[in-house]
C-alpha positions in Angstrom: 305.7 -25.7 234.2 306.0 -29.5 234.4 302.2 -29.8 235.1 301.3 -27.8 232.0 303.8 -29.7 229.9 302.4 -33.1 231.2 298.9 -31.9 230.5 299.9 -30.8 227.0 301.6 -34.1 226.2 298.5 -36.0 227.6 296.1 -33.9 225.4 298.4 -34.4 222.4 298.5 -38.1 222.9 294.7 -38.3 223.3 294.2 -36.3 220.1 296.6 -38.5 218.1 294.9 -41.7 219.4 291.4 -40.4 218.6 292.4 -39.2 215.1 294.1 -42.5 214.4 291.1 -44.5 215.6 288.8 -42.4 213.5 291.0 -42.8 210.4 291.1 -46.6 210.8 287.4 -46.8 211.5 286.5 -44.8 208.4 289.0 -46.4 206.0 289.4 -50.0 207.0 286.9 -52.8 207.7 288.1 -54.9 210.6 285.1 -57.0 211.3 287.0 -59.8 213.1 285.2 -62.8 214.6 281.8 -64.0 213.7 279.3 -62.0 211.7 276.2 -61.2 213.7 273.2 -62.3 211.7 271.3 -59.2 212.8 273.8 -57.1 210.9 272.9 -58.7 207.6 270.3 -56.8 205.6 267.6 -58.3 203.4 268.7 -59.0 199.8 266.9 -56.9 197.2 263.6 -58.4 196.0 264.8 -58.8 192.4 267.9 -60.6 193.6 265.9 -62.9 195.8 263.5 -63.7 192.9 266.5 -64.5 190.6 268.2 -66.7 193.2 265.0 -68.5 194.0 264.2 -69.1 190.3 267.7 -70.4 189.6 267.7 -72.6 192.7 264.3 -74.0 191.7 265.2 -74.6 188.0 268.6 -76.2 188.8 267.6 -78.0 192.0 270.4 -76.4 194.0 270.8 -77.3 197.7 270.4 -74.0 199.5 270.3 -72.4 202.9 267.5 -69.9 203.3 267.7 -67.3 206.1 264.4 -65.8 207.1 264.0 -62.2 208.4 263.4 -63.6 211.9 266.9 -65.3 211.6 265.5 -68.9 211.2 267.5 -70.9 208.8 266.3 -73.8 206.6 268.4 -75.9 204.2 267.1 -78.0 201.3 265.9 -77.7 197.8 263.0 -75.7 196.3 260.8 -78.4 194.8 257.7 -76.5 193.7 256.8 -72.9 192.8 253.3 -72.0 194.1 253.3 -68.5 192.6 255.8 -65.8 191.8 256.6 -65.1 195.5 256.0 -68.5 197.1 258.0 -71.8 196.9 258.0 -75.1 198.7 261.3 -76.0 200.3 262.0 -79.7 201.0 264.4 -79.9 203.9 264.3 -83.6 204.6 262.1 -86.6 203.7 259.4 -85.5 206.1 259.8 -81.7 206.4 258.5 -79.2 203.9 258.3 -75.5 204.3 256.4 -72.9 202.3 258.6 -69.8 202.0 257.6 -66.4 200.8 260.2 -64.2 199.2 259.1 -61.2 201.3 260.0 -63.2 204.5 263.5 -64.2 203.3 266.6 -62.3 204.3 269.1 -64.3 202.0 269.5 -67.4 199.9 272.9 -69.1 199.9 274.2 -72.0 197.9 275.7 -74.9 199.9 
């Protein structure tokens, strides 16, 4: 009788733990620690276009994250065409960036 009761209590405890963990996982977002850059998805193309245009017009200092997780910081100084810009990162470093190759644009 004790073995059956112990097994029943153990099964009940496991069920409660599993149900609680599932509830927390579905209803709360506990992403503690650093965000893995691979978890970030690419911004929609219209949003990238808008952010790039605003950054170019207002000469904002930005951080550009590419789809291969490279990051560049600087200012967009020239618009080559609708999808390409020149990013000036330092006095001697320039990068041509394509909107299709950008994951996100963030203001500094």
